[in-house]
N, C-alpha and C positions, 0 to 999 in steps of 0.2 A: 504494500500500500504506500502510495506516495505521501510525502510529508504534507503536501497541499490538501489532499483528501482528509488526512487525519485532523489537520487544523480546522478544516471546514466542518467536520463532524463534531469535534470537541468544543468548538467555539460556543454553540448554543448552551452546552452543559456548563461551561465556565461562566458565561453571562448569567445564567439562571442561578448558579451558586452565589455569585457576587450580589445579585439582586436580593436573594434570600438573606444573606448576611447583613446587607445594608438596611433592609426593612426591619430585621430583628434589632439592630442597633438603634434605629430611630424609635421603635416602640419602647425599648428600654429607657431611652432618654426621656420620652414623654411621660413615663411613669415616675421619673425622679423629681417628685415634688417634695421639697425640703419641708421638714416639720417646722411649725411656728417657732419653737425654741431655737432651732438651728438657724433660722433666718435672723432672729435677734442676736444670737451669738456671732454670726458672720458680720452683722451690722456693727456691733460694739467693737469687735476686733478690728474692723476696717477703720472705724472712727479713732480708736486707740492708736493706730499706726498712721493716722492722717492720710489714709488711702480712700479719699472721698469718691473716686471713680468706682471703686468696688461697692461702696455704700449706696450710691445713687440708685441702681436698679432694684434695691431691696425695699425701696419706699414707694408709696403710691404717689401719683402726681400731686395730689392735695398736700401730702406731707412734704413734698419738695417745693411747695409754693408755686406749683405749675411752672417752675423754671426749667429751662433746658439744662443739660448736664454741665456745660461749660460755666454758665452763670451760677448754678448751685454749688459747684465745686469751688469756684472763686469766693463765693460768699462764706462757705464753711472755713476756708483757709483764713479769711479775715477774722471771722468770729472767734475761731480757736486761738489765733495769735493775740488779738486784742484782749480776749478774756483770760489769756494764759491758762487755758484749760489743759489739765492732765487727767487721764483716766488711770487709776492705779489698779483697780480690779473690778470684777463684776461676778455675780453669782445668779445664774438663771434658774428659775424653778419651773416645774411642769405647768403647761398651759391649761386653761379652761376653754374648751372648744365647744362652740354651739353652731353647727352647720358650717357656713363659710366665714365665720368670725371666731377669732381666738384672742384670749387675753393672757399675756405672758408676764409674770412678775419677775423683777430683777432687783437685786441689791447692788447698788453702785457705790464704789469708793472712788471719788474724784475730788479735785480741787480746782478752783478758778479764782480769778482776781476780784470778782464782784459779789457772787452769791454764796459760795461755799469755800471760804478761805481756810477753814479748819479741816476740811476733808471728812465732815460728818457723813454718816450713812445717808444715802438717798434711796428711798423706796420708790421704785418706778413700776408702772404698768404700761406695757406695750400692747396696743390693740392692732391686730393684723386681720386683713381680709384677703380672701382669694379673689384675684382679679385676672381679667384677660382670658384669652382662649387657652392659655397654658395652665390656668388655675393655680398659679404660684402664690404662695403666701407673701404678702407685702405689708410692711409697717405703715399703718394709716394714722396712728396717734400715739403719743407718748405723754404720760401724765405722772405727776408725783402723788404719792399716797401720804396723807397726813398720818402722824404717829398713832392717833386713836383708831385708825382703820387698818393698821399693819396686820393685825391678827386675822382679819378677814381674808387677806390675800397670801400671807406668808406663813410658813410652818413655824411651830413653837420654838424651834432652836435658833431662829433668827432674832438677834438682839434688837430691842427697840430703844433707840436713843432719843 
């Protein structure tokens, strides 16, 4: 059998196998929806490293102030520098999920020039929603929890300051 005949017969099999592998990989990627707490972890890690380009797609357009990436990144750089913000640590707790909405508690240790000069504990709640055709979790809101409401959202071993 000539090599030309062999190639012409083998080609459809090779193409079919490649298509099968490509579709399996695409299906696997579509299933990779990060858990809400992983989105918050990725966001905080990016902010801690001043990697605002990584943080940007983890937020809803509303949370980004409907700014494009370039403007939002520039704004974050200015805010973090002027505020002398440093994130020392964070501790993320299991989310409370209700359909396409999740609330993720986080204990933040950070300092800044204006609001938290002492590095006191900050009890945060991140509200995430599933958005877009990819149904990825994205941060839609961040709020501070007053000390009298900490027990509602955080486990008993979390110190209340």
